[in-house]
N, C-alpha and C positions, 0 to 999 in steps of 0.2 A: 883751942888750937892743938893741945896735946892729945885730946881725944880724937881729933881728926887724923893726926899722924898715926895713932895707934890703929885706927880703923883702916887706914890705907895700908899699913904694914900687914894687918891680918888678912886683908883682901889679897895682897900680893902673895902671901904664904899659901892661901887657899888655891890661887891660880897656879902656883909652881907645883904644888902637890898634885893637883888635878892633871897638869900637863905631864908629870912624871908617870902618873898612874895610867894615863891614856896611851902612852907609847907602848907598842908591842911589836913583836917580831913576826913577820910572816914567813913560815917555812913552806917551801914549795917542793914537792916530790914528783918525780917522773919515773917511768919504768926503766930498768936496767936491761941489758941485752939478754940476760938469762930468763926474762919474763916470758910466760907462755899463756895463751888463751886459745881454747879450742872447743868445738862442739862435737858431740857424738850422737848417733842415732842408729836406727835400724831400718831395714828394708825387707822386702819379700825374698831377697836372695842372700844378703849378708849385711852385717853391721858396717858402719862407715864412720869416719872422723874427718873433720875439716878444721884446719888450723889457721888462725889469724896471722898472716905474715906481716901485717902492719897494724899499729894502733896508736892512738894519741890519748894518753891518760894523764890527768893532772889532779893532784891532791894537795890542798892547802890547809895549813893549821896555824893558829895564832899562839905564840909563846911569849911569856913575860920573862923567861930566863934564857940566856944564851946557851946554845947547844943542848937544849932539853931533849930527853929521849922521846922519840916519836911515839913509842908505846905508851908513855906517860901522858902525852898530849891526847892520844886516842881515848884513854881511860877517863881523862878529865873533860872529855867532850869539847875539845878545842878545834876539831876538824870542821872547817866551815865550807869546804868545797871538794867535791869529787865528781869529775866529769870524764866520760870515756867515749871515744869515737873510734869505730871500727869500719874501715872501708869494705863494703860488701865484696868487691872484686879482689880484695886481699885475702879472702877465705879460699884456701886450697886443700883439696882432698887427695890429690894425686891421680884423680880420674877426671880427664878433661870433659867427658860427657856429663858426669855428675855435676861438675862445677858449672858448666854452661846452663844446665837446667836449674841449678840452684840460684844462679844469678837472675835468671828469668823469673823464677818463683818469687824472689825477693825484690823484683822490680828495680834492679840495680841502676838502670839508666835514669829512672825518674827519682829514685831515692837511694843515692849512692852510699849512704852511711847508716850504720846502726849506732844509736845514741843512748847513753845512760846519763842521767843527772840526779845526784843525790838531793833528797829533801830533808833528811834527818837520819839519825842512827842511834843505836844503843850499844854499849860496850861493857863487858864485865870480865873479870879474871876467869879463865876457863877451868872447869873442874872435870871436863870430859877427856882432856888430853893428859897423858902421863908426863909429857914434856912441858906442860904449862902453856902459857900464851894468853891471848885475849880473844874471847868470843865476841864477834862483831856482827850485828844485824843492821844492814843498811837499807833504808827505805828510799825509794826514788821512782823516777819515770823512765821506762824503757821504750824506745821508739824504733819500730821495725816497719819498713815499707810505708812510712809516714803515719802509721797507727801507733798511738801511745797507750801504754798500760802502766798502772801502778804495780810495782813489784817489790819484793824484799829479797835481798841477797845476804847470804851468810858466809862468813869467812873466819879463819883462825889467824890472828896476827901475832907475829913473833919478832922481837928485836934481834938483829944480827949485826956483826961488825960492818957489813956491807950496806945495811939499810933495814927497812921493815919488810918482812916477808908476809904476804897475804895469800891464803889458799882456801878454795872452796868450790862450790858448784851450785847450779840452779836448774831445776827441771821446768820445762814449759812446753806448751803446745804451739806449733806454728800457726794453726788455725785461729788462735786467739789474737793474732796480729794480721789477720786477713791473708795469710800465706797458704796457698794450696800446695801441699807436698808434691814435689816433682815426680814424674814418671820417665822411665827410660826403656829403650828397646820396644817401642810400640806398646807400652804398658806392661811388659813382662816383669819389669822391676819397678816396684812402687815403694817410695820412701814413706815411712810411717810418720804420723803427725808429731809424736813426742820426741823431743831432743833434750839433751843436757848440756848446759854451758859450763865448762870447767875453767878455772883461773888459778894460776900459780905464778904470782907476781912478786918481784923484788923492786921496791921503790926506794930511791935515795934522794936526798936534798940536792938541788942544783943551784940554789941561790937564796939569799935572804935579803929582805928589805923592810924598813920600818913602816908600820901602819898605825893609823889612829884607832880609837876605840870603835869605829864603825867598820873596820876592816878595809879601809881605803888607803892607798898610798898617798902621802901628802904631796 
């Protein structure tokens, strides 16, 4: 009888310990108004730039400590989700003709969004920047005009009082995604295939909720 009670007590202690260890906090971050994302390219007449006037970006990380620094969570590989959506018709260059042709080339009516979804990442303390920070290499899938390609994005992450600052860029070719570079003025202006996507983002926590060890809210 005594052994039975001891066994029950031990089982209860194990369950309580496991329950406490499983509980974690989900930190959800979204872009602040100062965040910018834009692409640059060249043409036969002049360089151009097109800025994303709208974006939906969500980054989620799991934390076992309240108010943990986001940079620490990134280094500890606690980020479980990074998804970005850019409405194609939210890209604005300041030139209506270029925008119209860009939307057509990107098949905006059929594929209204550019999408990125993270599949994994690596992070280490940066030695390239005199101001420090974390060098991040994010692997994921980029989808443009319905065509998906595996890509790697690089960024320098820095903790600030306002949130985590991420800055970097990615060069790619439009043709890799089935995009035919647009032409203007009856072909007099031809946009070149290569573009660079730039990002200068400030992400801040917008809410916290308990999760279990599977990353699901109870």
